[in-house]
N, C-alpha and C positions, 0 to 999 in steps of 0.2 A: 358605486362601486368603481374606482379608477385603473384602467388598464394602460398601463406605458406602451408606446410602440415598439415593437420587437423587431429586430432585423432578422429575425428567421423566416419570416415571409417575404420572396421578392414575387417576381412577375409571375404569370402564368406559362404553363409550358407548351412547348410548340406542338409537339406530338407525343411526348410521353408526359407522366405525371412527374418524374424527377430528371434531374442529370446527376451524372457522375464526372466529377471535374477530378481529370488524372493528376494535377499536380498542385491541388487544392489552391486554384487560381483566385478564389474568391472565397469570402466566410457565409456569404448567402447561399441559405439552403430553403427547400420547399419543405413545407409543412403540411400541405393540403394540395388533394388533386383538384385540379380544375378543369373545366370541359376542354376537349379537344377543338383545333380549328375545323370552321366548316368549308369544306373543300367541295361543296355542290355548286358553288357560285362559277361556274364553268365559264373560261373565255377562251377565244382562240390563242392558240401558242404558234411557236416561228421554231422552225427545225434548223440546225447546225448548218454553217458554212462547210466545217470539218466535217460533218456526217451526212450528206444530202440524203444519202439512201435511208437514213432513218426519219422517212417521212411521214411521222405521225402526229395526230392532233393535240395528243397530250405527253408529257414527261412520263416515262416509266414510275413506278412507286417508289426506285430508289438508284441511286447512281451504278450503273452497271460498271464494273471494275474491268470488264473484258474488254470496254472501250477506250482504254489507256493507250494499247498500241495502236490502236487506229488513230487517236490523235496525236500521238508522237510521230506516225509516220506521216501525218499531214502536215505536222509543224515543219518536219525535215525536208518534205517534199516542196514547201513554199520557201525554202532558204532563210527561213526564221533564225536559224543558228548560226548563219554567218556575219560578220561584222558588217554594219550598214554605216558608212560615213555620211548619210544625208541628214540626220538630224545633230551630228555634232564629229568634232573633231579628235577630241581628247579619249583614246581607246582605254578602255578597260581590260585588262589581259591574265588571264590565270593558266599558268600549266598544270593539266592534271598531273598529281602524281601517278606515275606509270603501274598499274598493278601488274603483278607477274602473270608473264602469257600461260603459265600452268594453272593460274587460280580460278575458283569459282567465287561466286560474291559471298563475302561475309558480312557482318554489321559493322566492322572497321570501314572496309569499301562504302557500305550504305551511308555512313557518317558523313565521309569525304564528301562523296556525290551529291547528298542533300545540301549540306553547307555550301559548296562551290555553286551549286547549282541555283541557291537562293541568290547569293552574290550576284552572279551573272545576268538571272531574269531582272534583278532590280535596277541594276544599270543599264541594262539593256531597255526597261520601260522608261527609265531617266532619260533617255536618247543619246547614250554614250555607245560608241561603235564597241561590241564586245567579243572578245575571242578567249574561249574556252577551248585550249586544245590539246585534244586525248591523245593517247599512246599507251603502248605495253612496253613492258621491261622483259628482256630475254632471258632474266634469271638463272644465271650460269650454272649454280649448283643445283637448284629446284628443277630445272628443266632436264639437265643430266640424268638425276636419280629419276626421274617420271621415266625417261625413255629407258635408261637400265634397265629398271624394274618390267617394261612392255617387252624388253628383248629377252630377258628373263624368263617369262611366260612361254617366249619361242624356243627356250633351252640355248639362247645364245648369249655370251659375255660379251661385255664392250671390248676386253683386249683381243678380241677373236676376228673384230673388223678393224678395218685400218682406220686411220682418221677422218679422212673423205668421205668414207662410206657410212660412219657412224654421223657424223654431221648432216649428211645427206637423209639419213634416217630421222634426225631430230627436225629438219625442216620441213618433212612430210609429216612428223606428228603435229608440228606447230602448224600448218596450213589445216588439217584436218579438225586440231581441236582448240588451236591458238584463239577464236574467236569467241569462244563460250562467254570470257569475262566481259568483252564488249555487249554483246547483247545482253547481258544480265544488267550492266549498267544503263543501257538504254530504256530497260523496264522498271527504273527508278525515274527516268524522267529527265537524264542529263542532258541539256540542252546546248551540246560541244559542236564544234564545227567538224563533223567526220570526214569532211574533204580534205582535211588536214592532218587526218592521222598518221600516227609515227610509230615506228618501232625501233628499238636502241639497237637492233642490227641493220636497219635500212641501211643502204648505200651510202646517202647524204652523211646519218649519224656515223657510221663507220667511219667515214672520211673526216669528221669532226673529231673522232675518238685520238685517231693516229696522228692527227695534226697537233693535238693537245699534248700528248705523248712527248713527241718532237720536240715542239717548244720548250717544254718543261725541261728536257733532257740538254737541250742545247744552253739552258740557264742554268744547268748543273743542278737544277732540283730533282731530278730522277737520278737513282745510283743504284748499282748492283752489290750486293754484299750478303755473308754469312752471318746472320743475326737470330737470337731467339724470336722465334713467332710462335703462335697458336696452331698446332697441328691436328687437322683430323685424322684420324687412323681410317675409319671408314671410309671419308670420302675421297681420302688421299688427296688433301688439298691444304694449304694453309690457310687460315680464314683471320679476318682483321679482329681487334680488342673489341671492337664494338659488337662483332658478333658471337661473342662469348658471352652466356649468362651464368652467373654465380649462384648457387643454392646451398641451402643450410642443410645439411645433411649428417645422420649419424655415421660414425667412422671409428677407426681405432688408432690410438697413440701405442706405437712399438718403441721398446726400451732394449737398445743393443749395447753390449760391451765393445770396446776398440782396446786392445793392448797397447801400452806404451811402449815403443822400441827399447829394448836393452833394459828393460827394468821389468817387475812384477806387478806393475800398478795397470789399473784399466780405466779408461774414461767412458762413461757410460752417454749415449744421444738418446733422443727420442725424435723419431720420426713417424710421419703418417705413411710414408712411401719407402718401405726398407728394401723394394726391387733396387732403388737408384743408387744403392751403397756401391754398385760397382762403377759408378760413374764419380765416385768421392774423389776428390782433388785436395783437400785438407779439413782439418777439424779445427773449428773457430771458438774462442772463449772471449769473454769481454774483459778488457784489460784492468777494469775495475774489480773483477771478482776474485777474490782472495783465495777462494777453493783452488782456482787452476792456475793461479800466475805462476806458479813451479815449472808448471809441464810448456808454458810459450816457448817456442824454438827447438823443442825435442819433435821426435815422429810419432806416429800413430799407424798400427798395423790394420788396413781393412780388411774385416771379416772375410771369409769365403773366396778371398783372390789369391791365395798359394803366396800369401807375407808381402802383398804391395803397400809399399812405405808411404805414407803422406803427411806432409807438415801441421803440426800443433802451431794457429798463429792467433794474435788477437787483433779483435776490430769491434769498435763501439757500436756496431751494427747488430750485435749479437744481443737478445733480450735474456737478460739473467735469470727472469723470471718465468721463460718458458722451459717446458721439460726440465732437465737437468743443467741446463747453462751452459752445455756444449752442444753445438750445432756443426753437424756434417755439411760440407759444401760438396755440392753436385750442380754445378753451372751449367750442363748442358742438359738440365731437367727441372730448373726452376727460375723465374725471372730475377728473383732478388739475389740468388747465388750467382748467376749470370753477371749482373751488374757488379758484385763483390768483385769476383773473378776477374773481370776487364779493369778494376779500378786498381788491383793489386797485381795485376799480371801472371796470374795465374792460369794453368791449362785448361781447355775444355773438352770435356772426354763424354762421348756420347754412347748411350749403350742399348738406344733403341733402333729399331728400323722402323720405315715409315708408315708399317701395318699394325705396330703397336706391339710387336715381339721383340724380344731381346737378342741383340746381336753377338758378335763373338766375343766382344768386350767381356761379356756375362759368363765366359767360360763354359761350364757344364749346363747353365741354366739357357744357354743360347737357344733360340727359336721358339721358347715358351712364351705365350702370350702374357702380358705385363702384370695381370691380375692373376694368374696361375702362378707366375713366378714369383708372385707374393707369397703366396699360401705355403710353396714348397721351400722356398728360403727361410720362412719363419721355424718351419717344420726341423729343416737341417740346422739352426742357430739354436733350436731347443737341445737337439740332439749332441751338439758340442758344449753346451753350456755357455753360448755366448747371449743368449736370449734372456733377458733380465727379466720381463714382464710386458703384459699388454692391458690398455684401459680404454674404455670407452671415451670417444672425443668427437665433438661435434667439427665436421670439417665444412670449409668453404669450396665447395666442387664446381671447377668450372666445365661447363656444358655448352655443346654446339648447338647455335639456334636452331640449325637444320636438322642435324639427327638426333640430338638429344645426348649423343654419346660424351664419355668424358674426355676432354681437350689435352693433348700432350703438349707441355712446352719441349720446345725442338730447337735446336740449332739447323738453319737452312739456308740455303743461299736464293736469296730472294729478289725483287726489285721494290725499290721503296722511294715515297716522294718526301722529300725532306718539307715539312709543312711549316715550320714557325716563321718565316717569312711571310710565308702566304697568310697563317693567322693573325700576324700584325695588323695588315690591311683589313682584314675581318673585324676584328676588333674596333677598329676606329671608325668603320662605318659604321656602329651602332652609337659609338661615343659621339659623332658629329650629327647624330640624327637623320643619318641617308638610309638606315633601316629600322624601321618599328617593329618590334616583337610583343604579340600579344597572346595570353597576358604578360605583362612587364615583369614579372616575377622570374621567367625564363629568360631575362636577359643577364641575370646574374649566372645561371647553368651556363649559358652560352659563353659568358667571359670567364667564366672558371675555366671550361672544358678547351677554350683556344688558348689561355694563359699556361696550360699546363700540358698542351698537345704533344702526342710523340709523332715520330716519322710513320707514315702510312705505307703497310703492306700491300703492294698492287697487284702481286701475280700471283695467280692461282693456278692449281697442277689441273687442269680439267683440258677437255676439248671443244666444248660449246662455250664461244664467248667472241669477244675481241683478241684476234691473236696479238701477242705482244710484237710490235714492229722493230724487232731486233733480229739479226742475222749472224751466225758465227762463222768463222773462219777454219775450214775443216784442217787440222793439224795443229792450229793455233786457238784453241777453246778460250782462252785469257782475253782474246781481242774480239771486238764485235763491231758492227755498224748498224746505225740506226737508220731507217728507211721509210718512206711512203709505202713502198710497194717492193715485190721481188726484182723488178726490172731494176729499179734504181738502186737496190741493195748490191746488185751484181755490178752495177755499172761503176759504182764506188769500190767495189773490191778491185775489180780490174784495175782501177788508176792507181790503188795502193798497195796492191799484192801481186800484180801481173794478169795475163790472161787464163793463165792455166788453174787459177783458183777455182776451188769449190765452197760454195755456201749452204748453210741451212737455218731455218727460222727456229726462233725459241718456241719450244712444244708449249709453253705456258700460255694464259690467257690473262686479260686484266680483271681484277676484281670488277663486279657489276656495278658497283657504287661509283667508279672511276667514270663511266659512260652516264651515269644517273645525276653525275657532278655537273655535267655540261647541258642537261636537260632543258633548261630554259632560253638557251641561246643555238644549241645545235637543232633544236626543232624548230626556229626560225630562218635558218639557213647556213650560221655560223661555220665554216670560216668565212664565207662570202659574206662580206659586212656589206656589200652592195644589193645583196637581194631584199625584194619589194619588202617581205613580211619581216626582215630585221630592220628595214629602216621604220617601218610604221608601230611596229610592235614592241620594240626593244627598247629601253627595259621593260620588263612586265610589272604588272600593280601589285599582284597579291599573290603570295605562294601560300596555300593552305594545307596543312597536313597535320597528322599526330604528334604529340609530343614527343612521343618515345623515340621517333627519327630523325629530331633537331640536329643530331650530331652527325649519324650516319648519313643524311642528306643534305639539310637546309644549311649548317654550317660550311661543307663542303663546296655546295651550290654558289655561295656569298664567294668564298676564296676562290673558286675556278672563273665566276662572274668577274669580278674583278681584276683578275690576272691575264684573261684573255680579251677581256673588252672592255676592261678601264672603268665597267660601271657596276654597280650591285645590281643583280639581276633582277630584283623586284623590291619596291618601297616596304610593303609590309608582309608581315608573316603570321598568320593566325593559326594557334596550334589548339586542335580539339583531344578532349580526353578520350578514355577509353570506355566501351560500351559493356556493363557487367549486368549480370542478372539480377532478378528483385531483390535479393539477399546481399548484394554489393560484392558477389563474386567473380572472378574473370570466369569468361565463356570458354568450356572447355570439352572436349570430347569425353574426357574421364569422368566429369563431373555430370555430363548428360544434360547439361543446362545451355547447349548452344540453340540459339534461334536462327532459321534459316530465312534470309530476308527474301528470297522467291518466295517459299512457303507462304511466308506474311504478308507478302502483296497479293497473291492469290484469296487469302482470306480475308484481308484487312482493307487491301488496296494501297497503292504505293501513296497516296496523300496522306493516309492515315499513319502510315510507317514514317514517312518524312517530317509531320508535323511532330511526331512522337520525338525522336531523335535529334531535333533542332531545338528542342527548348533546354537544353542545357546551357552552360557557361562556360566560355573559353578555357581551356585547359583543366576542367574539372571532369573526373568519371561520371558517366549516367548509366543508371539504372533503369533497365528496360523489363517490361514486366508485361504479361497479355492482357493483365487488367487496363492497363496505359494505352495499349493499342487498343483494346475493345473500347474505350472510352472516347478515342478521337475518331473512331470509324463510326460511334454515334456523331459525332461533330461533323463528319462529312455528311452524315444522313440528313443532319440538323440543316446545314447549309444547303443541300437538296431541297429539302421540302419547303424552306423558306423561298427558294426560287418559284417551287413549284405554286404556292401561295401567292405570290406577286404576279408571275404568269398569268394565273387564273380570275386575279382583278385588273388586268391592263386592257385598254381599249383592243377591238380586233384590228389585226394587223391593215385591213382593208378599211377602217376608219381613219381616213385621213388628217381630217378636219381636228378630230378628238386629239390626234397624235400632236397635231401642229400645236394644239393648246396646251397640252401636257409639256411637253417639250420648250416651249418658252419662258417656263420658270426658270430663271437663273439665280439658283440658290448660293453659289459663288459669289453673288453681288450683296451687299448691305442693304438695298432698297427692298429687294425681293425679300432676303431673310425676315427683315423686320415687320413684313406684312403677313407673315404666317402664324397660323394659329399656334398655341401654346405648346403640343406635343411636339407639332413639326419643327417648330422653333429650336426647340430642346434637341432633338435628335441630331438635327443639322450642325446645330454649335457643338454639340457633343462629338459629332464626327469630324468637324473640321479640328477639333483640338486633337483627337486622337490621328489624324493625319500628320499634325505636326510631330506630335511625340513618336510616334512610329517611324517617320522619315528620319527624325535624329538618332532614333535607335537603330536602323537601317545602317546611316552613316557610320556611326561607332563599331558596327559589327556586335552589336547587343541582340542577337536573334531571340532569345530567351525572352527578353523584354518584348520585342516585336509580337512572339506570338501569343505571349499571357496577355496583352494588352488587347489586341485585336479578337481575341477570343471572347475575352470578356465584355468588349462592347458589344461583339455580335452577340453573344448569347443572352447578356444581361439585358442592354440598355435598347439594342434592336428587337430581337426577337421576342424576348420576355413583355418588354413595355410597347415600344413603339408599336410593333405591328399587332399587338393585342389592342392598343388604344386604338389604331387606323381603322379597326373593324367598325366602330362608332359611325366613321365617316361612309365606309364603304358599303355598308349595310342600308345607306340611303338610295336616292336614286342616281344614276350613272350620271346623270347631266348636273346633281349637285357639285356648287363650287369646292366646298368642303372635300367632296369624294375625288375630285381631279386633282387638288392638290394633294392629296393624301397619296394617289397615285404616283404622282410626280416625287413627290419627298422618297417613298418605297423604292422606285427605280434610281433615283439619285444615289442614295444611301448605299441601296445594295450594290450598285455597279463599283461604288469606291471601295465596298468593303471586298470586292473579288478583286480589286486591283491589288489592295492592300495583303489579300491573303496569297494572289498568284505564285511569288516566289516561293513559297511554302508548299502550296495545295495547288499545283498546276493544270492538274487533269480535270478535277471536278468545277474549277471556277472557269475553265477555258470553255465546258460543256455548257454551264451555265449562261455564260457570257455569249455563246453563240447560239443556243437553242430556245432559250426562253424570256429572252428581252425585246429585242429589237433587231430589225435589220443592220447589219455590220460591214463597215467598209474596212474594216482591220480585225486583227485577231486579236484577243487580249495580251497574248504573249509579247507584242509590239505596240500597245497601245500606251501613251503618255501616261507616267506618273500624275497621280493627283498633286495638283498645286498646294503648297503651303502658305500658311497666315491668311488664310481665308476668313471672312466675318464670322463672329462668334458672339451670342447675347448673354451675357453672364447672368443677368436677370433672370431670362426666362429658364434658365438651368436651375435657379435658386426657384423659382416658381413651380416648375416642375416638382423639383425635388419635395417641396411640401405636398403636392398632389400625390408623391408616390406614398409619402411617410402617411397620409391620412389613408389611403389605400391599403399599406401594410397594416395600419392599426384595424381599420375594418376585418379586415382578412383574420388576422391572429383572433381577434374576438370571436369570429366565426369557428375559428378552429376550437377554441377554448369552450364553447359552449354546443360544440359538435352540430353545427347546423349544417342540412342538407345542401350539398352543394347547387342543386335545382332551385333551391327556394329563395326567392328575393325578399329583402327587408327594408324595413323603412330606416332613416336616419336623417337627423338632425345637424347641420354643418354649422358651427358656430366660429365666427372669427368677426376681425375688423372690416370696415367697408372695402377697404382695399384688396384684403385677401379674398373677400367674397366675389369681388368683382370678377377676378380671373379665375377663381376656381369654379365659379357658376357658370362660367362660359364652356366649362368642359364637364358639366354635369351628366350628360351622356356618355362620356368616357370615363368619369368616375362610376358610374351606376352599372357599365359592363365590366369594369377592373374589380368591383369590389361586389357584385351581385346583388346591386340595390334596386328595389322598386323606384324607377324613375318617376312615377308620379307621386310618389311620397318621399323624394328628396327634397328637404327644405334648407334654406339657407338664412340666417339669423344672426344678428350680433350679441344675442342673450340667449340663455339656456331656455330650453322649451318648457312649458307647463309641466311635463308628464317626465322630468328630469330626474326625481326620485324611484322612477320605476323602470330608468333605462342605463344601459351599461356606459360610464362615461369616459371615452377615448380622450388621451391628449396626444395629437399626433407630433406636434412640434409648437415651437413657442406661438401662443396665438392662433392658433388651429386646433379645434376640439371637435368632437362629435359625439353625439347621443344616440343610442341603438335602443327602441324600445324593447326589453327584454320578452314581453308577450309574443313580438314577433318572431324571437329567435329559438324559445324553448317552450315546451308544455311545462310551465313553473310548477305545478302539483308533481308531474311526475318526474321532473330534474329532483325535487326534494327529496323525493323516495330513494332515485338511485344514489343520490350523494349521500345521505343517510346510512345506507347498507355498506356504501363503499367507506364510511368513515368507520364504521362499526367494526370493519375488517382491516381497516389500517390501525384502529386502535389495539385490536388485540394482538396483531404483529408487533407494535410498539412495545407494549407491554411485557411481553417474551422477550425483547431485547433488553429491556431494563433490569428484568429478572436477572438475567444472565450476569448483565455487569453489576448487579447489588450482590451477587454471589462472591465472597474474599477466595471460595476456592478455586473457581473458574478464573478470576483476576491474576491472582499468584501464579496456578499452575499453567495457563494456557500461553502458548508463544506470543511475543508481543504483538506481533504481525497480525494475529488471529483478534486479540484484544484491540486492537486498533480498528480493524476493520467492522467489528459489531460495534464500535462506539460511532462511528463513519454513518453504518446503518441507521442507526439510532437517530443520531441528528438530523439524518436524509427524512426520515419517518415523521420527525417532530413537525420538520418544516410543511410536509404534506397536510398534516393533520390540522396545520393552522389555517393553511389555505383554504382546504376543504370547510372548516368551522367559518372562514369568513364567507365564503362562498354561500354557504346554507344559512348564515344570518343576512345576508344580501336578499336571498330569494325569499326567506319568511316575511323578512320586512315589508318587501314588493307586495306579497299574498296579503298583507295586513293593510297595506295602503289602498289596495284595489277592493278590498271588503267595505 
């Protein structure tokens, strides 16, 4: 009987009978439980430099997550997070996206912290001076809301305090609670230079903000005017277009009759916002609409306004297919109407107060909330016979990102930045290759937005933030002075208006994103271009952030960087996706699917969390589940257990001569590698190939590939195969040359694995590096990155793959015949002379991995005499094995067992066939049910045939034996 080698069985496990691969890294699975490692061969261990207090002879059973903070504090105390120019001169610089000072760590933060730390740790090990500059954002709206709620709990309203009193309370709150997010970021392992931490309201950064405003104003790029803005009635401030989110929501379309002045005709309009009719300044129809052409040039009477007349005009802007084809023009409360009114020179009428109530223009409806006014107005229209009908209609509702309230389009006096000339330079930066955006597809989105950019409303009606550096002249409010501070403003006012002039500062603050747009260079000392940090680290290297703020932040930084420094502020932009739950849904408190990073770290460890969320693809959303976290916690433990095993099999720390012999092996040299036995040559060659692949992926920012490739090599090649194979050497005398070389290879490969994994899993790798291997002159965090282009032997890889194929084939056969794991069986290996030569040298490895009886493993170039009583395995071309059946099973008992099994299967199969033979079943049963029965019958038939063949083989073996 021939059994082809199956890929189902791979190497034995480390400490468990199976592994759960969270991202289906490999198709290799386990089908049989193999014995655990023998950890009783205790050797001396070494304790960590980073944890001298943990002076124990053995490593703990598992990695203790509580040690992460100790390791982090040690790194920071040693100054490892600061840029070091001793090994290189080309710095790698990232400015951390400043989280809101009000914030607590969420998975979005965890994502950017992890990815940026991976970049920083990699380049630090590559020898580049690395600067990851951290900081927090003052978050104008969010922070003011938090403090207002705190005051409300004390029974105090903001307006009851002076501006200075309120901002003092905010600063007090910031000092007390503002460090929460920073301490949480540290828990993730962020290797930032905290000595350079910045806050957007720091004195130096505030100076930069004022300087930027003044320079833009001097160039005529900042202006003040009354224009349509997005108004937040609850927050009582304007918000930018980017801070408005639109959602599809059920609403109502109201049909209202407008009387044509001087005639008995009525024109019916359709609107979703009837309360804005008090601000109507015209009715518009499409000039191509024959239904209404006769009314163009006439006047219409606006309902409920005591006879106010508005013109009936024509414009191709009007959609004939929407509603009735007649459009009410309310330029004070609709963006499109506003643009049309400005084009046609129509007046702009505002009917709304800043708090969302109707003003005096609404007459009897004055003081009503906009939504209450809508209900009352419709009721009154019904009473007067001017209400035609209302019908359900899906609305695209603008809501504030901050408060979730419906935004009100409102004409308001604000400060704006003219964006077009700034955007043009930012577009050219990408065109000329000065800026690379990853993934590349976001370049189109970036270009589209900049090509269609609108002026930026930068003023906010808040008390917390950077006060607009503008002072007005009392009595001449239409005139103003732009200055760096109050003294300079007063001096300018005296020069222009005389000594008796009085001035006051604009009460508004700048949009938080204005200061954030300066972040890459203001944090390095700008506008002082002679500052050391500015000269050393600007322009920066990388900007990593979520793709959802490509416009909010990234594009604005590019524009401001070019404008104020003449350089693009960073050469690369890496955009990550959102983290979603296991069902692909956005995490929200409403859905109850939020996973808290700090809780996750406590349960699974920071390394498992980091590894899990770093395996995505740039720009793609990542689904996060407890199952994946659990699997990667197991990966952390697997790494720890590998370190324990290696430690227990290394020489004593005091055995200097043994260590000298062990460390004399230079596997990065061709001569040393070619002399190594097959398993050792194979695993080192595979490692050297991995280093090249992984380094290339790191350089391309393909972090998902790095994680998967390193995971696969460690778990499959190193832990499952080489560590298991090494036991054949380690079980010999500790002075055996093969045992020593195995120790050397274990140490060499594992140290390099720790280096490759360190950017992803810094804590467990550093702890293993320090505690379990040998005395260290340096920490892993600053150790050199492995060299690339090291020697590898492809012939050794091919030969060991043959050995693996043979092992898998034997394991599959053992599983197929349910051979007890502890039972050792005989085997005859058949191959040509060349294959036998290298396979036979690894007889002990083969016997150990396949559970063979070492004394009864034979190598031959032709089939053995009892071949017809053996299970014949074809492992690969030219490599076969014969396993005597009598060694594997009790043939008579197996025949009885299979006969009973065949009888049961035949009975089940007959039942399925009977159902399919019934025309009543086939005709009346649902199609999918019939198909399901057919599939079951086909599967049952295949199993019956396999069992029959097995029985025939067993019976023929019994006959031959007799």
